[in-house]
N, C-alpha and C positions, 0 to 999 in steps of 0.2 A: 108657523113652521118652527119646530123645536130644534135648536142647535146644541151639540155637545162638543166639548173640547177636552183633550187629554194632553198633558205635557208633564215633563220632568225637569226640575231645575234645582239649583243650589239655593238654600235659604239660610240666612243668618239668624240665629236665635238671639234672644235678649241677652244671654250670657256671652255672646260673641262666637259660639261654636257654629260651624257650618254643617248643615244637614242636607241630605238629598231627599227631596220630597216629590211625591207623585200626586198630581192634581187632576181631578176629574171635575170639569165645570160645565154647566149648562144654564141657559137663561130660563127663568120661571116667572109667572105672573102672580104677584102677591098684592091683594087689595087694589087691583086694577093697574098696578105698576109692574113693569118688567124689571126684574133684578137678576143678578148672576149668582147662582147657587154653586158652591164649590165644596168638594170633599178632598181633604188633604191627608195623605199618608206619609209618615216618615219611613222611607225605605233605605235609609243609610246603611244599615247592617246587611240588608238583602243585596244592595248594590255592591257592597264590599265583597260579599260572598260570590256574586256573579263575576266581578272583575278578577277575583282570585282564581275562580274556576277557568275563566277565559285565559288568564295568564298561564295557569297550569297546563291547559290543553295546548296552548301555543308552545310551551316549553317542551312537552312530551312529543308534540308533532315535529318540532325541530330535532329532538333527539332521534326519533324514529327515522326521519328523512335524511339526516346527516350520517346515520350509521352505515358502516361498510358491510355489515352483515345483513343478510336477508331476513326480514321480519314478515311473517305471513300469518293471517288468521283464516282458518278454514272451518267448514262444518265437519261433522263426524265422518263424512264420506270422502273428505279431502277436497271438496269444491271450495275455491277461493272466495273469501268474503272481503279480504283486504290484503294488500301487499305493498311494502314501501318501494321507493324507487330503486334501491340497491338490488332488490329481488329481480327486477326486470333487467337492469344493466349487467348484473352478474351473469345472466344467461344470454346476453346479447340482444335483448328485445327493447322496444320503445315503451315508454310509459303507457300503461293500460293495455298493452298488446299481450293478452294473456297466453302464455305458452302452455298452460295446463288446464284447459277448460273442463276436461272430464274428470279431474281429481288427481289421478296418478298416471295420466297419459304419457308424460315425459320421463317416468322412472324406468330404469333399466329392468327388463323382464326378469333377469336373474336375481334382482334385489327385492322383488315384490313380496316374496314370502317373509323377508326380514321386515318389510314395512308393515305387513299384516300382524306379525308377532309384536312389533313395537306398539301398534295401536291397541292390541289386546292388553299389553302391559300398561299402557297409558290409561286405559279405562279402569284397570284394576288398582293402580297405585296413584294415578294423578299426574305422574311425570314419566318421561321416557327420553332415551338418548339413542342415537344410531348414526351409522355412516352408510351412505348409499350413493348410487350414481344417477344423475339426471342428464338429459340431452340438452346440450347447448344449441343455440340457433344455428351455428356452423356445422352441426351434425355430430360433433365430438361428444364423448361422455365425460362429464366432470364429476369429481367426488365432492360430496357435501357432508359435513358433520353437523348434526342437528340436535337440538334439545327442545322438547315439546312439553307444554303444560296444558292440562285440561281445564277449560273454563265452564263454570256452572251458571245457570240462570238464577233468578231470585227464588225460584221454587226448589233450588238445590239440585236440579237435574243437569247433567252435562249437555252442552249444546254447541260447543265449538272448541277448537284446538289452536293455541298460540305456539308458533314454532319459530325459533331463531336458528338460522343456518349459516354456516361459513364454508366458503370454497376452500377445500384442502387439496386440490388437484396437484399443485406444485409440491406440497408436502408428501403426497402419495408417490409422486414421481421420484422425489429425493429418497424416500424409503425404499422404492423399488431399486434405484441405483445402488443404494447402500446394501440391500439384500444381495444383489448381483455381485457387488464387490466382495461382500463377506463370503458368498458361495465360491467365488473365484479364489479368494484367499485360502479358504478351507481346502479347495482342490489342490492349490499349490503346496500347502502345508502337508496334506496327505501324500502328495506325490513326492515331496522331499523326504517324508518319513519312510515311504516305501523304498525310495532310492537309497536312503541311508541303510535300511535293513538289507537291501539287496547287496550293497557294497560290503557291509559287514559279513554277510553270508559268503560272498565271493572271497573275501580276505581269509576267513576261517578255512574254507575248503582249499583255497590255494596254498595256505600254510601247511595243512595236513598232507596234501598231495605232494608237496615238495620234500616232505620228510619220510613218507612211506616208500617202501622198497618193493612191494609186490602188488600185482593187480588186484588180488583178492582183498588185501588191506584197503586199497583205494576204493574198491567197490563198496565195502562195508561202511567206510567213513562217509562217502558221498551219499549213500542212501540215508544214513542217519541225519546228516546236515540238511539235506533237501526236505526230508520229512518234517524236521523241526521248523525250518524257515517258512515252508508253504502250508504248514498245518494240514498236510495231506493224510489221507486214510491209508494209502498204500503207495509204496515206492519200490521199484525193482530195477536191477540192471541185468539185462538179458544178453549174454555173450554169444557170439556167433562161432560155430565150429564148421568152417567151410569144408573141411576134409570129410566129415561125416554127414554134412548137409543137415546140421541140427542147431537149434537154439538151446542154450542152457541157462536156467535161472541162477546166475552166479550168486546173487544175494537179493532177498526180498523182505519187505516188512508189512505190518498191518494185515489186511485181508489176504494178501498174497504170500505171507510168510511161509505158509505150508508148502509153497511151490519152490522154495529155495533148494537148489541142487537137482531139480527135475529137468528133463529135456523134452523137447518137442520137435517135430520135423519142420524144416524151413519151408513153409507153404509159399507158393508163388505169390499169393496176395500180400502177405506181410513183407516178404523179401523184396518184391518189386515196388510196392507202394512206399516203403520207408527207406530201405537201404539203397536199392538201385536208383530210385528217384532222388535220393538225398534230400528228402523233404520231411519236415515235421508233420506228424499226422495227429488229428484231433477227432475224438468221438464223444458223443453225448451219453451213450450207454455202452460201456465197455463189455458187460456180460452178454449183451445181445447183438453186438456189432457183427454183421455177416463176415467181415474180414478176419475175425478171430473166432469163428465158429469152432467150439470144442476146446479152444486153448484156455479160455478163462471161465469155463463153465462152473468152476468151483467158487468163483467170486461173484455170486448173484447180486450182491448189494452194491457193486461198483457202478458208477455212472460216468460223469465227465472224466476223460482221461487224455493224456498227451503222450506221444511217442517221439522221442528225440533221437535221431540216428547218431551213432558214435563212430568216429573215424580216427585212424592213426596212420599217418603218412599216406593220406588219401584212400586208404583201404578200410572198408567197414569192419568193425570188430564187435558191434553190439548195439543195443537200444536202451535208452534210459526211459523208463515208464513211470509216470506219476498219475495217480488216480484218486478221485474222491467218491464218496457214496452218492447214491442217486438223489438224496434229498438236499444235497449241497450245491453251491454255486459253481459254475465253470471257471476255468483259469483265466486270469486277466492278462492283458498285454504285457504288463510289467513282469508277471510271473513267467510268461512265455520267453521274454527277453532274458530273465535270470536263468531259466533252464537251458536255453540255447548257449549262453555263456558257460554254464557249468559243463555242458557237453563238450564244448571246445577245450576247456581246461582239462577235463578228464582225458580227452584224446591226446593232448600234449603230454600229460603225465604218463599215460600208457606208452606213448612213443618213447619217452625218456627211459622208462623201465625196460622196454624191449631193446632199445639201443644199448643200455647198460648190460642187459643179459647177453646180447649178441657180442658185445665187446669182451665180456668175460668168457663166453664160449670160444671166441676166436683166440683169446689169450691162452686159454687152456689147451686149445688145439695146437697153438704154436709151441707151447711148453711140451706137449706130447711129441711134436715133430722134432724138437731139439733133443729130447731124451732119446728118440729113435736114432737121430743122427749121431749122438754120442756113443750109443751102443755099436752102431755100424763102424764108427771111427775106431773104437777100441778093438773090435774084432779084426780090423785091417792091421792095426799095430801089432797084434799078437802074432800074426802070420809073418 
């Protein structure tokens, strides 16, 4: 029976160096005697290469397994070939409990097109980056930022994809909070700017109304300032003539400027809806609103409009009309508030002018009575 032996051991050379040798031994019969035949190979260099390779493998295995980022090797269809422990733990799974057996099963449906585009770019350029959502074991969607590299076989053909992914869910949440804060800050800044413009407009109108002495002057100035502040296409003040049951366009601008000085009958709809009800009235299409049928037929391009009733000493004296063209946006709540305040200021100013006129009228009447009294007294003295 023939026996063979194989073993590796360290061998000291004659010069004192230590070599690693590989020995293959087997007994043979030579001249009727059994002897041990051995073949010895010096594998020192090969052994050093193997040890270095094992050490390198161990080092990189340690790096891969100790990484906080997910490291995944997949085929070109996304099926997992390898994943480090961080991949499983980051998604709430146990080791080797594959959460993605079908390739992209746990990717958010809305992000799949982005994944496909990324793979296409990866195949064309060799690298790719992207951010997408995957489902955590608890059912929540988590954000991942990934960088992928295309791996080729010895023939130079792509056969796998190496992807390093990092969970950026908290970063995304922080970004969302920051976006919301920035949006809220912009809203506040916009509101402050609008409020500042509103107060400036009210100050200018108030200043002019306090200096002007006639209603017509007040109407002209109010129309001009409202048109400037609201960037309106048309502004008009329509005064009420209750004795003749008519409305008169005291002053108008823009598309309504041709109606300045014209009159129209006090229709029940306009009078009751705006003045009697004492309510602001809004319409989306002024030229076709049934309430104003025939009144604004000349202004076919006007769309969003507001009618603010005007009162002096609780008595209606007119309407402030502000309108924009059909292709423009409707009036905001801030603009409605501004116009309501302007209407109140104009009512107070008209009240002041009318009280002043009434005072002058009564004073002149008193002067007339005094003159008559003096004439009567003089005629009595002559007798």
